[in-house]
Each structure stands twice: as C-alpha cells, then as structure tokens.
C-alpha positions in Angstrom: -0.7 3.9 184.6 -0.6 3.4 180.8 1.1 0.6 179.0 3.7 0.5 176.3 3.0 -0.8 172.8 6.2 -0.7 170.8 7.4 -3.0 168.0 10.8 -2.9 166.3 11.3 -5.1 163.2 14.1 -5.5 160.7 13.2 -7.6 157.7 12.6 -7.8 153.9 9.5 -6.7 152.1 7.6 -9.8 150.8 6.1 -7.7 148.0 5.8 -4.1 146.8 3.7 -1.9 149.0 0.0 -1.9 148.1 -1.3 1.7 148.1 -4.9 2.8 148.4 -6.4 6.3 148.6 -9.4 6.4 150.9 -12.2 9.0 151.0 -10.9 12.3 152.2 -7.5 11.9 150.4 -6.0 9.6 153.1 -3.3 7.3 151.8 -2.7 3.9 153.2 0.0 1.4 152.2 0.5 -2.2 153.3 2.9 -5.0 152.7 4.1 -8.2 154.3 7.5 -8.1 156.0 9.6 -11.2 156.6 11.9 -11.6 159.6 14.0 -14.6 160.1 15.9 -16.2 163.0 18.1 -19.3 163.1 18.6 -21.8 165.8 20.1 -25.3 166.2 17.8 -28.3 166.5 19.2 -31.7 166.8 22.6 -30.4 165.6 21.1 -28.9 162.5 20.8 -25.2 161.8 17.1 -24.3 161.3 15.8 -21.0 159.9 12.4 -19.8 160.9 10.6 -17.0 159.1 7.8 -14.9 160.5 5.5 -12.8 158.3 4.2 -9.5 159.7 1.4 -7.4 158.2 2.7 -3.8 158.0 0.4 -0.8 157.6 1.5 2.8 156.9 -0.7 5.8 156.9 -0.7 9.3 155.3 2.7 10.8 154.5 4.5 7.8 155.6 2.5 5.7 153.2 3.4 8.1 150.4 7.1 7.9 151.2 7.0 4.1 151.4 5.2 3.9 148.0 8.1 5.8 146.4 11.1 4.1 148.0 10.2 0.6 149.2 10.1 -2.4 147.0 9.9 -6.2 147.3 13.1 -7.6 148.7 14.3 -4.4 150.3 15.7 -4.5 153.8 13.9 -2.1 156.2 13.9 -1.1 159.9 10.4 -0.4 161.1 9.1 1.0 164.4 5.5 0.9 165.2 2.6 -0.3 167.3 0.8 -3.7 167.4 -2.9 -3.5 166.5 -5.5 -6.3 166.3 -8.8 -5.5 164.5 -11.8 -7.6 163.5 -14.0 -7.6 160.5 -16.7 -9.9 159.0 -15.9 -11.7 155.7 -18.4 -12.2 152.9 -19.9 -15.2 154.7 -20.4 -13.1 157.9 -17.7 -14.9 159.8 -15.8 -12.7 162.2 -12.1 -12.6 161.4 -9.1 -11.1 163.3 -6.0 -9.5 161.8 -2.9 -8.4 163.7 -0.9 -5.7 162.1 2.1 -3.5 162.8 1.1 0.2 162.3 4.4 1.8 161.3 5.3 5.1 162.9 8.6 5.4 161.0 11.0 3.4 158.9 14.6 3.4 157.8 15.8 1.7 154.6 18.8 -0.5 155.2 21.4 -2.1 153.0 24.3 -1.1 150.8 24.5 2.3 149.1 24.3 0.5 145.8 20.8 -0.8 146.8 19.4 2.7 146.5 21.3 4.2 143.6 18.4 3.5 141.2 16.1 5.7 143.3 16.3 9.5 142.4 16.6 10.5 146.1 17.1 7.6 148.4 17.6 8.7 152.0 19.5 6.5 154.3 17.1 7.6 157.0 13.5 8.7 156.9 12.9 12.3 156.0 11.0 14.5 158.5 7.8 14.1 156.6 8.1 10.3 156.8 7.2 10.4 160.5 3.6 10.2 161.6 2.7 12.1 164.7 -1.0 11.6 164.5 -3.2 9.2 166.5 -5.6 7.3 164.3 -8.0 4.5 164.6 -7.2 1.2 162.9 -10.0 -1.1 162.0 -12.5 1.4 160.7 -13.9 0.3 157.3 -15.1 2.4 154.5 -18.8 2.7 153.7 -18.8 -0.5 151.7 -17.4 -2.5 154.6 -14.1 -3.1 152.8 -10.9 -3.2 154.8 -9.0 0.1 154.9 -6.1 -1.3 152.9 
C-alpha cells in the first residue's frame, strides 16, 4: 500500500520568486510563503505565522515568475519533501520544502489588473505532471534553487 503526500496552503508570498535556469534548460523558482492562524491565549488574540519554502519546477516555475510577486495571496497544492546537503563547513543540513504541483492566484480582481494576462486559475501549462527528484545538486554542489 502506498501513502499520500499532499499539502494545501493558502498564504502570502514573502518575496518575489527567485528563478534559476539549470543545465538542460530546466527552470526552478522558489519563494517563502507565510501562512497565519489566530488563537486565544489568556484572553488575548494571538497570531502565529509559519513560513514555508515553496519550490516550483519547469513550466510552473515560468508561470510563477511572470505572475507571482511579494505580498500576493496564493493557493498552492503540492508535496512535502525533505532533502539534505552539506554546507561549506561540511556540516549536513536538512531543508523541508513544498514542491508545488499547481497554484491559483487569489484576491480581488483589481490585484491582477496590472498584469497583462492574469488568470484567476492556473492555465493548463501551469500544471506539472512529471515526477522529478528533489535534492539533486548541480555539478558544483550548489542547491538546485
């Protein structure tokens, strides 16, 4: 029996997507996404913000680089991935990321009027159907984003 690895997030971009073009013409984009929840503690309303590392590959990365910007509200579906790498001091580090499979821009229509074509929902080419391995590094040992 196989398991299920599904993540759904709605949050705001913490910065503009950082886009890289890897060997072979593969595009990857990444950005932090903030999600917030509120709860009551000792009669006071408390807001807790979580930051998530979002990674988008290939066509989805291209679409994100055109339409997503810091502060924009977005709905993301993806998979949770944890990978490891060695830093410059040869210390093993772990990173947990959300590998996005699709996204939908949310918000008021006026939020998207400055974009030439701003879909309310992802276009067909904004979906990634491929399986790919996360955590592989390029030949220099750099991270893939």
